[in-house]
DRENBA-588686 format. One line per 5 residues: number of its first residue (from 1); for each residue x, y negated, z of N, C-alpha, C. Coordinates in Angstrom, 2 decimals. Layout:
NUM) X/Y/Z/X/Y/Z/X/Y/Z  ... .
//
This chain:
1) 105.64/-103.95/94.01/104.50/-104.09/94.90/104.48/-102.95/95.90  103.95/-103.24/97.06/103.83/-102.25/98.13/102.37/-102.21/98.56  101.83/-101.01/98.71/100.50/-100.84/99.27/100.63/-100.15/100.62  99.86/-100.63/101.58/99.88/-100.08/102.93/98.47/-99.65/103.32  98.37/-98.46/103.88/97.07/-97.94/104.30/97.18/-97.40/105.72 .
6) 96.38/-97.98/106.61/96.37/-97.54/108.00/95.32/-96.45/108.21  95.56/-95.64/109.23/94.57/-94.65/109.65/94.79/-94.35/111.13  93.78/-93.73/111.74/93.93/-93.26/113.11/93.24/-94.08/114.18  92.58/-95.16/113.80/91.89/-95.96/114.80/90.66/-95.25/115.32  90.06/-95.83/116.35/88.85/-95.25/116.91/88.51/-95.83/118.26 .
11) 87.54/-95.20/118.89/87.09/-95.61/120.22/87.58/-94.61/121.25  88.25/-95.12/122.27/88.75/-94.26/123.34/88.39/-94.87/124.69  88.45/-94.06/125.70/88.24/-94.56/127.05/89.48/-95.29/127.53  89.29/-96.21/128.43/90.42/-96.89/129.06/91.34/-95.83/129.68  92.63/-95.99/129.40/93.61/-95.01/129.87/93.93/-93.94/128.86 .
16) 93.16/-93.90/127.77/93.36/-92.90/126.74/94.48/-93.26/125.78  94.63/-92.40/124.77/95.71/-92.55/123.80/95.19/-92.45/122.38  95.91/-93.09/121.48/95.64/-93.00/120.05/96.96/-93.05/119.31  96.97/-92.50/118.11/98.12/-92.65/117.22/97.66/-93.23/115.90  98.24/-94.35/115.55/97.98/-94.98/114.26/99.07/-94.59/113.28 .
21) 98.69/-94.48/112.02/99.65/-94.23/110.95/99.51/-95.30/109.89  100.61/-95.59/109.23/100.62/-96.53/108.11/101.43/-95.91/106.98  100.74/-95.55/105.92/101.39/-94.95/104.76/101.70/-96.04/103.74  102.95/-96.10/103.32/103.37/-97.10/102.36/103.64/-96.45/101.02  103.19/-97.08/99.96/103.51/-96.62/98.61/104.19/-97.75/97.86 .
26) 104.99/-97.37/96.88/105.79/-98.36/96.18/107.24/-98.25/96.62  108.06/-99.18/96.18/109.48/-99.13/96.50/109.73/-99.77/97.86  110.39/-99.03/98.74/110.75/-99.51/100.07/112.26/-99.70/100.11  112.71/-100.86/100.57/114.12/-101.15/100.66/114.62/-100.99/102.09  115.90/-100.72/102.22/116.47/-100.50/103.55/116.50/-101.78/104.39 .
31) 116.26/-102.91/103.79/116.19/-104.16/104.53/114.77/-104.51/104.97  113.79/-103.72/104.55/112.39/-104.00/104.91/112.17/-103.73/106.39  111.45/-104.64/107.03/111.05/-104.46/108.42/109.55/-104.18/108.45  109.17/-103.15/109.16/107.74/-102.82/109.28/107.25/-103.18/110.67  106.00/-103.50/110.76/105.46/-103.99/112.03/103.98/-103.67/112.15 .
36) 103.51/-103.70/113.38/102.09/-103.64/113.68/101.67/-104.98/114.27  100.63/-105.53/113.72/99.97/-106.70/114.26/98.58/-106.28/114.72  97.98/-107.12/115.56/96.59/-106.86/115.92/95.84/-108.19/116.02  94.54/-108.10/115.82/93.69/-109.28/115.92/92.50/-108.94/116.80  92.54/-109.38/118.06/91.40/-109.16/118.95/90.19/-109.95/118.49 .
41) 89.01/-109.58/118.92/87.80/-110.31/118.50/87.88/-111.78/118.87  87.68/-112.64/117.89/87.66/-114.07/118.11/89.01/-114.71/118.35  90.08/-113.95/118.14/91.42/-114.49/118.39/92.28/-114.39/117.15  93.46/-115.01/117.22/94.39/-114.99/116.09/95.15/-113.66/116.03  95.63/-113.36/114.85/96.45/-112.17/114.69/97.78/-112.36/115.41 .
46) 98.26/-111.30/116.06/99.49/-111.38/116.83/100.39/-110.19/116.55  101.70/-110.43/116.66/102.67/-109.37/116.47/102.72/-108.49/117.71  102.64/-107.18/117.50/102.66/-106.23/118.61/104.03/-105.56/118.74  104.56/-105.07/117.63/105.82/-104.35/117.65/106.36/-104.27/116.24  107.68/-104.13/116.12/108.30/-104.02/114.81/109.44/-103.01/114.85 .
51) 109.82/-102.55/113.65/110.90/-101.57/113.55/111.64/-101.78/112.24  112.96/-101.76/112.32/113.77/-101.87/111.11/113.92/-100.50/110.44  114.47/-100.51/109.26/114.70/-99.26/108.54/115.60/-98.32/109.36  116.54/-98.90/110.08/117.47/-98.12/110.90/116.92/-97.72/112.26  115.71/-98.18/112.59/115.08/-97.75/113.83/115.18/-98.71/115.00 .
56) 115.68/-99.90/114.78/115.73/-100.89/115.86/114.32/-101.42/116.09  113.91/-101.44/117.37/112.52/-101.79/117.69/112.43/-103.03/118.56  111.26/-103.65/118.51/110.92/-104.77/119.39/109.47/-104.59/119.81  109.16/-104.93/121.06/107.80/-104.82/121.56/107.37/-106.10/122.25  106.13/-106.47/122.05/105.52/-107.54/122.82/105.40/-107.06/124.25 .
61) 105.55/-107.96/125.21/105.70/-107.56/126.60/104.52/-106.75/127.15  103.31/-107.07/126.71/102.14/-106.39/127.29/102.01/-104.93/126.85  102.71/-104.55/125.79/102.62/-103.16/125.32/103.90/-102.38/125.59  104.94/-103.08/126.01/106.22/-102.42/126.27/106.05/-101.35/127.35  106.48/-100.14/127.04/106.32/-99.03/127.97/105.06/-98.22/127.76 .
66) 104.11/-98.77/127.01/102.87/-98.04/126.72/102.77/-97.63/125.26  103.28/-98.47/124.37/103.23/-98.21/122.93/104.62/-97.80/122.44  104.64/-96.92/121.45/105.89/-96.52/120.82/105.74/-96.58/119.31  106.61/-97.34/118.67/106.62/-97.44/117.22/107.69/-96.50/116.68  107.39/-95.87/115.55/108.38/-95.01/114.91/108.17/-95.08/113.40 .
71) 109.13/-94.55/112.70/109.12/-94.68/111.25/109.78/-93.46/110.64  109.14/-92.86/109.67/109.70/-91.74/108.91/110.01/-92.26/107.52  111.27/-92.60/107.28/111.64/-93.21/106.01/111.47/-92.23/104.84  111.64/-90.95/105.09/111.48/-89.96/104.01/110.04/-89.90/103.53  109.11/-90.18/104.43/107.68/-90.15/104.08/107.10/-91.54/103.85 .
76) 107.93/-92.57/104.02/107.43/-93.96/103.90/106.22/-94.18/104.81  106.32/-93.69/106.02/105.20/-93.78/106.95/105.68/-94.32/108.30  104.87/-95.18/108.87/105.14/-95.75/110.18/104.02/-95.32/111.12  104.38/-95.17/112.38/103.41/-94.71/113.38/103.39/-95.67/114.57  102.28/-95.65/115.27/102.18/-96.36/116.54/101.46/-95.45/117.53 .
81) 102.22/-94.97/118.51/101.64/-94.17/119.57/101.24/-95.11/120.70  99.98/-95.10/121.05/99.46/-96.00/122.07/98.94/-95.18/123.25  99.55/-95.40/124.39/99.14/-94.69/125.61/98.59/-95.69/126.61  97.82/-95.16/127.57/97.28/-95.97/128.65/96.59/-97.23/128.09  95.71/-97.01/127.15/95.03/-98.14/126.50/94.17/-98.91/127.48 .
86) 94.17/-100.21/127.30/93.42/-101.14/128.14/92.35/-101.84/127.31  91.33/-102.39/127.96/90.30/-103.12/127.19/90.90/-104.24/126.35  91.95/-104.88/126.84/92.55/-105.99/126.09/93.35/-105.52/124.87  93.51/-104.22/124.70/94.13/-103.69/123.48/93.13/-103.58/122.33  91.86/-103.79/122.63/90.83/-103.71/121.60/91.07/-104.77/120.54 .
91) 91.19/-104.31/119.30/91.52/-105.22/118.20/91.50/-104.44/116.89  91.57/-105.18/115.81/91.88/-104.57/114.52/93.40/-104.58/114.39  93.96/-103.42/114.12/95.41/-103.27/114.00/95.80/-103.23/112.53  96.78/-104.05/112.18/97.24/-104.18/110.81/98.69/-103.73/110.67  98.96/-103.02/109.63/100.31/-102.64/109.26/100.91/-103.75/108.38 .
96) 102.16/-104.05/108.61/102.84/-105.11/107.85/104.22/-104.64/107.41  104.59/-105.04/106.22/105.96/-104.85/105.74/106.50/-106.20/105.34  107.60/-106.58/105.97/108.24/-107.85/105.68/109.51/-107.63/104.88  109.63/-108.40/103.81/110.77/-108.21/102.91/111.46/-109.55/102.64  112.77/-109.54/102.76/113.58/-110.68/102.37/114.54/-110.20/101.32 .
101) 114.38/-110.70/100.11/115.17/-110.20/98.99/115.51/-111.36/98.08  116.82/-111.51/97.83/117.28/-112.58/96.94/116.76/-113.95/97.36  116.73/-114.19/98.68/116.32/-115.48/99.19/114.83/-115.69/99.29  114.04/-114.74/98.86/112.58/-114.87/98.92/112.02/-113.97/100.00  110.96/-114.44/100.63/110.29/-113.67/101.68/108.91/-113.23/101.20 .
106) 108.61/-111.96/101.41/107.30/-111.42/101.04/106.72/-110.64/102.21  105.43/-110.74/102.37/104.72/-109.96/103.38/103.62/-109.15/102.72  103.57/-107.88/103.08/102.53/-106.99/102.58/101.70/-106.52/103.77  100.39/-106.39/103.56/99.48/-106.05/104.64/98.56/-104.89/104.26  98.26/-104.07/105.25/97.21/-103.09/105.10/95.86/-103.73/105.39 .
111) 94.79/-102.95/105.21/93.46/-103.48/105.42/93.00/-103.48/106.86  93.75/-102.80/107.73/93.42/-102.80/109.16/92.63/-101.58/109.58  92.78/-101.24/110.86/92.02/-100.15/111.46/91.58/-100.58/112.85  90.34/-100.29/113.20/89.79/-100.76/114.46/90.18/-99.84/115.61  90.64/-100.46/116.70/90.93/-99.74/117.94/90.09/-100.37/119.04 .
116) 89.40/-99.54/119.80/88.60/-100.05/120.90/88.80/-99.16/122.12  89.10/-99.80/123.23/89.25/-99.09/124.51/88.16/-99.59/125.44  87.34/-98.67/125.88/86.19/-99.06/126.69/86.00/-98.10/127.85  85.51/-98.63/128.95/85.20/-97.79/130.09/83.74/-97.37/130.07 .
//
């Protein structure tokens, strides 16, 4: 089992920055992919960015160039640096770990942290 705990959310002004952290406990495999999802008010949860154990990243187009995902495998911690925040970035941000092992797929989720960008 894997437990994920997010931290670092808050209220910032438009154009401001925040750093989210996701601490993972339990056994982490080198094939696990970690990701940040977000769920804006009244909308579905969406994938924002992901990172492999080796550091390969992917970004959704609206955050590319503004957000940076990173991962410290020694600490089992993932980060999301968010710069130039916009009102449309307001959402609950969730940490995710996706695992494919022996033909089975598992997803683990944190409880979420609120991010709000307001003018």
